[in-house]
ChimeraX commands (.cxc) that place a marker at each C-alpha (Angstrom):
marker #1 position 64.25,96.35,120.98 radius 0.5
marker #1 position 66.30,94.17,118.67 radius 0.5
marker #1 position 66.97,95.42,115.16 radius 0.5
marker #1 position 67.97,92.02,113.75 radius 0.5
marker #1 position 64.66,91.38,111.94 radius 0.5
marker #1 position 65.87,88.02,110.67 radius 0.5
marker #1 position 69.45,89.16,110.02 radius 0.5
marker #1 position 72.06,86.41,110.02 radius 0.5
marker #1 position 75.75,86.15,109.18 radius 0.5
marker #1 position 76.55,86.29,105.46 radius 0.5
marker #1 position 80.24,86.73,104.58 radius 0.5
marker #1 position 83.47,88.70,104.82 radius 0.5
marker #1 position 84.75,90.33,101.62 radius 0.5
marker #1 position 88.53,90.29,101.16 radius 0.5
marker #1 position 90.55,92.24,98.59 radius 0.5
marker #1 position 93.26,90.00,97.11 radius 0.5
marker #1 position 96.36,91.00,95.17 radius 0.5
marker #1 position 96.73,87.34,94.11 radius 0.5
marker #1 position 93.25,85.87,94.20 radius 0.5
marker #1 position 94.44,82.34,93.36 radius 0.5
marker #1 position 97.02,82.37,96.17 radius 0.5
marker #1 position 94.44,83.66,98.63 radius 0.5
marker #1 position 91.93,81.01,97.59 radius 0.5
marker #1 position 94.58,78.29,97.90 radius 0.5
marker #1 position 95.53,79.55,101.38 radius 0.5
marker #1 position 91.99,79.37,102.78 radius 0.5
marker #1 position 91.29,76.05,101.06 radius 0.5
marker #1 position 94.50,74.43,102.35 radius 0.5
marker #1 position 94.69,75.74,105.91 radius 0.5
marker #1 position 91.04,76.26,106.84 radius 0.5
marker #1 position 89.03,73.83,104.69 radius 0.5
marker #1 position 87.16,76.33,102.52 radius 0.5
marker #1 position 85.73,75.22,99.18 radius 0.5
marker #1 position 84.46,77.22,96.23 radius 0.5
marker #1 position 80.76,77.92,96.50 radius 0.5
marker #1 position 80.26,80.40,93.64 radius 0.5
marker #1 position 82.15,82.41,91.02 radius 0.5
marker #1 position 80.70,85.65,89.67 radius 0.5
marker #1 position 82.04,87.60,86.69 radius 0.5
marker #1 position 81.14,91.27,87.01 radius 0.5
marker #1 position 82.55,94.41,85.41 radius 0.5
marker #1 position 85.53,92.48,84.05 radius 0.5
marker #1 position 86.47,91.03,87.44 radius 0.5
marker #1 position 86.06,87.56,88.89 radius 0.5
marker #1 position 84.67,87.36,92.42 radius 0.5
marker #1 position 85.09,84.01,94.18 radius 0.5
marker #1 position 82.95,82.88,97.12 radius 0.5
marker #1 position 84.50,80.29,99.44 radius 0.5
marker #1 position 82.51,78.37,102.04 radius 0.5
marker #1 position 83.35,76.44,105.20 radius 0.5
marker #1 position 80.25,75.38,107.12 radius 0.5
marker #1 position 78.10,78.50,107.53 radius 0.5
marker #1 position 81.07,80.85,106.95 radius 0.5
marker #1 position 81.70,82.49,103.57 radius 0.5
marker #1 position 84.62,84.52,102.27 radius 0.5
marker #1 position 84.16,86.68,99.17 radius 0.5
marker #1 position 87.44,87.22,97.31 radius 0.5
marker #1 position 87.79,90.35,95.19 radius 0.5
marker #1 position 90.81,91.03,92.96 radius 0.5
marker #1 position 92.73,94.27,93.56 radius 0.5
marker #1 position 95.97,95.87,92.49 radius 0.5
marker #1 position 96.09,98.24,95.47 radius 0.5
marker #1 position 98.76,98.08,98.15 radius 0.5
marker #1 position 97.80,97.48,101.80 radius 0.5
marker #1 position 96.67,100.57,103.74 radius 0.5
marker #1 position 98.76,99.51,106.78 radius 0.5
marker #1 position 101.38,96.88,107.57 radius 0.5
marker #1 position 100.47,93.51,109.04 radius 0.5
marker #1 position 101.64,93.16,112.64 radius 0.5
marker #1 position 101.02,91.12,115.77 radius 0.5
marker #1 position 97.30,90.45,116.30 radius 0.5
marker #1 position 96.12,93.00,113.76 radius 0.5
marker #1 position 95.95,96.70,112.97 radius 0.5
marker #1 position 95.04,99.19,115.65 radius 0.5
marker #1 position 93.06,101.33,113.22 radius 0.5
marker #1 position 89.42,102.25,113.88 radius 0.5
marker #1 position 87.16,100.86,111.19 radius 0.5
marker #1 position 89.70,98.21,110.15 radius 0.5
marker #1 position 89.08,94.55,110.85 radius 0.5
marker #1 position 91.65,93.52,113.44 radius 0.5
marker #1 position 91.81,89.86,112.38 radius 0.5
marker #1 position 89.82,86.84,111.21 radius 0.5
marker #1 position 89.71,83.97,113.70 radius 0.5
marker #1 position 89.47,80.21,113.40 radius 0.5
marker #1 position 89.20,77.53,116.09 radius 0.5
marker #1 position 91.29,74.36,115.96 radius 0.5
marker #1 position 91.53,71.46,118.39 radius 0.5
marker #1 position 95.28,71.93,118.96 radius 0.5
marker #1 position 97.28,75.04,118.00 radius 0.5
marker #1 position 100.61,73.23,118.35 radius 0.5
marker #1 position 99.47,70.40,116.05 radius 0.5
marker #1 position 98.15,72.95,113.54 radius 0.5
marker #1 position 101.49,74.78,113.51 radius 0.5
marker #1 position 103.45,71.52,113.32 radius 0.5
marker #1 position 101.39,70.55,110.24 radius 0.5
marker #1 position 102.19,73.97,108.74 radius 0.5
marker #1 position 105.89,73.04,109.04 radius 0.5
marker #1 position 107.08,76.65,108.79 radius 0.5
marker #1 position 104.89,77.52,105.78 radius 0.5
marker #1 position 102.79,80.08,107.66 radius 0.5
marker #1 position 104.16,83.49,108.64 radius 0.5
marker #1 position 103.78,83.75,112.43 radius 0.5
marker #1 position 103.09,87.31,113.54 radius 0.5
marker #1 position 102.65,86.66,117.27 radius 0.5
marker #1 position 102.58,83.69,119.60 radius 0.5
marker #1 position 101.61,81.08,120.30 radius 0.5
marker #1 position 100.40,82.62,123.55 radius 0.5
marker #1 position 98.47,80.92,126.37 radius 0.5
marker #1 position 95.57,82.71,128.03 radius 0.5
marker #1 position 94.97,80.29,130.91 radius 0.5
marker #1 position 94.36,83.22,133.29 radius 0.5
marker #1 position 91.11,83.82,131.37 radius 0.5
marker #1 position 90.18,80.31,130.16 radius 0.5
marker #1 position 92.05,77.13,131.04 radius 0.5
marker #1 position 93.53,75.73,127.81 radius 0.5
marker #1 position 92.96,78.85,125.68 radius 0.5
marker #1 position 95.91,79.27,123.33 radius 0.5
marker #1 position 96.34,81.40,120.21 radius 0.5
marker #1 position 98.79,82.09,117.41 radius 0.5
marker #1 position 98.46,84.82,114.79 radius 0.5
marker #1 position 99.53,84.27,111.18 radius 0.5
marker #1 position 99.10,86.21,107.93 radius 0.5
marker #1 position 97.32,85.25,104.73 radius 0.5
marker #1 position 98.94,86.02,101.34 radius 0.5
marker #1 position 97.53,89.57,101.39 radius 0.5
marker #1 position 98.60,90.33,104.97 radius 0.5
marker #1 position 95.21,89.76,106.59 radius 0.5
marker #1 position 95.86,88.72,110.19 radius 0.5
marker #1 position 94.46,85.28,111.01 radius 0.5
marker #1 position 94.01,84.20,114.62 radius 0.5
marker #1 position 94.21,80.43,115.12 radius 0.5
marker #1 position 92.95,79.52,118.57 radius 0.5
marker #1 position 92.10,76.54,120.75 radius 0.5
marker #1 position 90.05,76.22,123.91 radius 0.5
marker #1 position 87.87,79.36,123.80 radius 0.5
marker #1 position 84.56,78.99,125.64 radius 0.5
marker #1 position 81.75,81.46,126.37 radius 0.5
marker #1 position 81.08,82.70,129.87 radius 0.5
marker #1 position 78.06,81.38,131.72 radius 0.5
marker #1 position 74.97,83.61,131.93 radius 0.5
marker #1 position 75.76,84.15,135.62 radius 0.5
marker #1 position 79.30,85.34,134.82 radius 0.5
marker #1 position 78.02,87.67,132.10 radius 0.5
marker #1 position 75.48,89.26,134.45 radius 0.5
marker #1 position 78.35,90.51,136.61 radius 0.5
marker #1 position 79.36,92.85,133.73 radius 0.5
marker #1 position 75.95,94.53,133.39 radius 0.5
marker link #1:1,2 radius 0.2
marker link #1:2,3 radius 0.2
marker link #1:3,4 radius 0.2
marker link #1:4,5 radius 0.2
marker link #1:5,6 radius 0.2
marker link #1:6,7 radius 0.2
marker link #1:7,8 radius 0.2
marker link #1:8,9 radius 0.2
marker link #1:9,10 radius 0.2
marker link #1:10,11 radius 0.2
marker link #1:11,12 radius 0.2
marker link #1:12,13 radius 0.2
marker link #1:13,14 radius 0.2
marker link #1:14,15 radius 0.2
marker link #1:15,16 radius 0.2
marker link #1:16,17 radius 0.2
marker link #1:17,18 radius 0.2
marker link #1:18,19 radius 0.2
marker link #1:19,20 radius 0.2
marker link #1:20,21 radius 0.2
marker link #1:21,22 radius 0.2
marker link #1:22,23 radius 0.2
marker link #1:23,24 radius 0.2
marker link #1:24,25 radius 0.2
marker link #1:25,26 radius 0.2
marker link #1:26,27 radius 0.2
marker link #1:27,28 radius 0.2
marker link #1:28,29 radius 0.2
marker link #1:29,30 radius 0.2
marker link #1:30,31 radius 0.2
marker link #1:31,32 radius 0.2
marker link #1:32,33 radius 0.2
marker link #1:33,34 radius 0.2
marker link #1:34,35 radius 0.2
marker link #1:35,36 radius 0.2
marker link #1:36,37 radius 0.2
marker link #1:37,38 radius 0.2
marker link #1:38,39 radius 0.2
marker link #1:39,40 radius 0.2
marker link #1:40,41 radius 0.2
marker link #1:41,42 radius 0.2
marker link #1:42,43 radius 0.2
marker link #1:43,44 radius 0.2
marker link #1:44,45 radius 0.2
marker link #1:45,46 radius 0.2
marker link #1:46,47 radius 0.2
marker link #1:47,48 radius 0.2
marker link #1:48,49 radius 0.2
marker link #1:49,50 radius 0.2
marker link #1:50,51 radius 0.2
marker link #1:51,52 radius 0.2
marker link #1:52,53 radius 0.2
marker link #1:53,54 radius 0.2
marker link #1:54,55 radius 0.2
marker link #1:55,56 radius 0.2
marker link #1:56,57 radius 0.2
marker link #1:57,58 radius 0.2
marker link #1:58,59 radius 0.2
marker link #1:59,60 radius 0.2
marker link #1:60,61 radius 0.2
marker link #1:61,62 radius 0.2
marker link #1:62,63 radius 0.2
marker link #1:63,64 radius 0.2
marker link #1:64,65 radius 0.2
marker link #1:65,66 radius 0.2
marker link #1:66,67 radius 0.2
marker link #1:67,68 radius 0.2
marker link #1:68,69 radius 0.2
marker link #1:69,70 radius 0.2
marker link #1:70,71 radius 0.2
marker link #1:71,72 radius 0.2
marker link #1:72,73 radius 0.2
marker link #1:73,74 radius 0.2
marker link #1:74,75 radius 0.2
marker link #1:75,76 radius 0.2
marker link #1:76,77 radius 0.2
marker link #1:77,78 radius 0.2
marker link #1:78,79 radius 0.2
marker link #1:79,80 radius 0.2
marker link #1:80,81 radius 0.2
marker link #1:81,82 radius 0.2
marker link #1:82,83 radius 0.2
marker link #1:83,84 radius 0.2
marker link #1:84,85 radius 0.2
marker link #1:85,86 radius 0.2
marker link #1:86,87 radius 0.2
marker link #1:87,88 radius 0.2
marker link #1:88,89 radius 0.2
marker link #1:89,90 radius 0.2
marker link #1:90,91 radius 0.2
marker link #1:91,92 radius 0.2
marker link #1:92,93 radius 0.2
marker link #1:93,94 radius 0.2
marker link #1:94,95 radius 0.2
marker link #1:95,96 radius 0.2
marker link #1:96,97 radius 0.2
marker link #1:97,98 radius 0.2
marker link #1:98,99 radius 0.2
marker link #1:99,100 radius 0.2
marker link #1:100,101 radius 0.2
marker link #1:101,102 radius 0.2
marker link #1:102,103 radius 0.2
marker link #1:103,104 radius 0.2
marker link #1:104,105 radius 0.2
marker link #1:105,106 radius 0.2
marker link #1:106,107 radius 0.2
marker link #1:107,108 radius 0.2
marker link #1:108,109 radius 0.2
marker link #1:109,110 radius 0.2
marker link #1:110,111 radius 0.2
marker link #1:111,112 radius 0.2
marker link #1:112,113 radius 0.2
marker link #1:113,114 radius 0.2
marker link #1:114,115 radius 0.2
marker link #1:115,116 radius 0.2
marker link #1:116,117 radius 0.2
marker link #1:117,118 radius 0.2
marker link #1:118,119 radius 0.2
marker link #1:119,120 radius 0.2
marker link #1:120,121 radius 0.2
marker link #1:121,122 radius 0.2
marker link #1:122,123 radius 0.2
marker link #1:123,124 radius 0.2
marker link #1:124,125 radius 0.2
marker link #1:125,126 radius 0.2
marker link #1:126,127 radius 0.2
marker link #1:127,128 radius 0.2
marker link #1:128,129 radius 0.2
marker link #1:129,130 radius 0.2
marker link #1:130,131 radius 0.2
marker link #1:131,132 radius 0.2
marker link #1:132,133 radius 0.2
marker link #1:133,134 radius 0.2
marker link #1:134,135 radius 0.2
marker link #1:135,136 radius 0.2
marker link #1:136,137 radius 0.2
marker link #1:137,138 radius 0.2
marker link #1:138,139 radius 0.2
marker link #1:139,140 radius 0.2
marker link #1:140,141 radius 0.2
marker link #1:141,142 radius 0.2
marker link #1:142,143 radius 0.2
marker link #1:143,144 radius 0.2
marker link #1:144,145 radius 0.2
marker link #1:145,146 radius 0.2
marker link #1:146,147 radius 0.2
view
């Protein structure tokens, strides 16, 4: 029995040491726009939106719990990375012109999906961002073989 009962994606909340820099990063590189600003308990919380995806930006003065590396932290309970699809990873990185910190890649995964390529970068707070091209779902027949 499914427990979704009308559940649908809402947002990811990110803690930001420099909320303005984090907002500018997601606006510039991934097309997010402000959707809402909430003032609560002396803090400003900013919601960004891109299509059906929302990011909720919280200010913090805390230091990261673990260092940013490769394709994300190997810590249970920690988000490994956020991921975005682009048409062409190489064109995306060329447009970045060295302004994005590359953590890993670009790597090709043609042995899994022809044309699948990924690079991992970091946002201003060290959140690992996967930028990928060419991912496709498996067919229902392929998925049945993993039952």
